[in-house]
C-alpha positions in Angstrom: 85.2 73.7 138.3 88.0 72.2 136.3 87.5 69.0 134.4 89.8 66.3 132.9 89.5 64.4 129.6 92.6 62.2 129.5 93.3 58.8 128.0 96.4 56.7 128.5 96.9 53.6 126.2 99.6 51.1 126.2 99.1 48.6 123.5 100.1 47.4 120.0 99.6 49.1 116.7 96.9 47.3 114.8 97.9 48.6 111.3 100.3 50.9 109.7 99.3 54.6 110.0 97.3 56.2 107.3 98.7 59.7 106.6 96.6 62.4 104.9 96.9 66.2 104.7 94.2 68.8 105.4 93.7 71.6 102.9 95.9 73.8 105.1 98.8 71.3 104.6 98.5 70.0 108.2 99.4 66.3 108.4 97.0 63.9 110.1 97.8 60.3 110.9 95.2 57.7 111.9 96.0 54.3 113.5 94.2 51.6 115.5 95.7 50.4 118.8 94.8 47.2 120.5 94.8 46.8 124.2 94.3 43.4 125.9 93.4 42.1 129.3 93.3 38.6 130.6 91.0 37.0 133.1 90.0 33.5 134.2 86.5 32.3 133.2 84.6 31.3 136.3 82.8 28.5 134.6 85.5 26.8 132.6 88.6 28.0 134.4 90.2 29.0 131.0 92.1 32.2 130.6 90.1 34.5 128.4 91.7 37.4 126.6 89.7 40.5 125.9 91.0 42.8 123.2 89.7 46.4 122.7 90.4 48.4 119.6 91.0 52.2 119.8 91.0 54.7 116.9 93.8 57.2 117.5 94.4 60.4 115.5 97.7 62.3 115.5 98.1 65.9 114.2 101.1 68.1 113.1 104.6 66.9 114.0 103.2 64.0 116.0 101.5 62.8 112.8 104.8 62.9 111.0 106.5 60.9 113.7 103.7 58.4 113.9 103.8 57.9 110.1 107.6 57.4 110.1 108.0 55.2 113.2 104.8 53.3 113.9 104.3 50.0 112.2 101.8 47.2 112.6 102.4 45.1 115.7 104.7 47.7 117.4 104.1 48.4 121.1 103.3 52.0 121.8 102.3 54.4 124.7 99.8 57.1 123.8 98.3 59.9 125.8 95.4 62.0 124.5 91.8 63.0 125.0 88.5 61.5 124.0 86.4 63.0 121.2 82.9 61.8 120.5 81.2 62.1 117.1 78.3 60.9 115.0 77.8 60.1 111.4 75.1 58.7 109.2 76.1 55.5 107.3 75.2 54.7 103.7 72.3 52.7 105.1 70.8 55.8 106.7 71.5 54.7 110.3 73.2 57.2 112.6 76.2 55.8 114.4 78.4 57.1 117.2 82.2 57.2 117.2 84.9 57.5 119.8 88.3 58.8 118.8 91.4 59.5 120.8 93.2 62.7 119.8 96.8 62.0 120.7 98.9 64.5 122.5 101.9 62.3 123.5 103.5 59.3 121.7 106.2 57.0 123.1 107.5 54.0 121.2 108.0 51.0 123.4 110.3 48.0 122.9 113.4 48.0 120.9 114.0 48.9 117.3 115.2 46.3 114.8 118.6 47.9 115.1 118.6 47.3 118.9 118.2 50.9 120.0 115.1 51.7 122.1 115.0 55.4 121.4 114.3 57.5 118.4 117.4 59.2 117.0 118.6 61.0 113.9 119.7 57.8 112.2 123.3 58.0 113.4 125.0 54.9 114.8 123.9 54.0 118.3 126.2 55.1 121.1 128.4 52.4 122.5 127.3 50.9 125.7 129.5 51.3 128.7 130.3 48.3 130.8 128.5 48.1 134.1 130.9 49.0 137.0 132.0 46.2 139.2 130.4 46.3 142.6 132.2 45.5 145.8 130.4 43.2 148.2 128.4 45.3 150.7 129.9 45.5 154.2 127.9 43.8 156.8 126.2 46.4 159.0 126.8 46.4 162.7 123.9 45.2 164.8 121.7 48.1 165.7 120.7 48.8 169.3 116.9 49.0 169.6 115.7 52.5 169.8 113.5 53.5 172.7 109.7 53.4 172.0 108.7 56.7 170.4 105.3 58.4 169.8 106.7 60.1 166.6 105.9 63.6 167.8 109.2 64.5 169.5 110.6 66.3 166.5 107.5 68.5 165.8 107.7 72.2 166.2 105.6 73.7 169.1 104.7 76.7 167.0 101.8 75.3 165.0 100.2 78.1 162.9 96.5 77.0 163.5 
């Protein structure tokens, strides 16, 4: 039986990425991403915002891209998988961790320069003016179709 371990996050970068390199030279970037939801409190009627923080790790080329383009506060879309781990703190207590190993990264919003896509640093392409639209012609009144069961166009040779 197949299984699925997939996470999709749309949130804001909580801090600038930390870039490090494994002994093999492989780049690794770590960042925290905040996701928020809002709900109305039943007792007070106030809108309550609930923010969750997620630890996300990028590897290889994705780590280089994250290190170059992600900045604190920037909106981002991330796809990845969950990875659970354990460690023992300095106080001797064992703690559990949940990390997201990113497989996809999409920057959201616009860059400071006004372009919403990543490019090679060249000047943004000029925007074409939107074509003028002619007013839509008024359709002729339709004659009502006879009542139909919806099975008239079905083939009689059903294979089962």
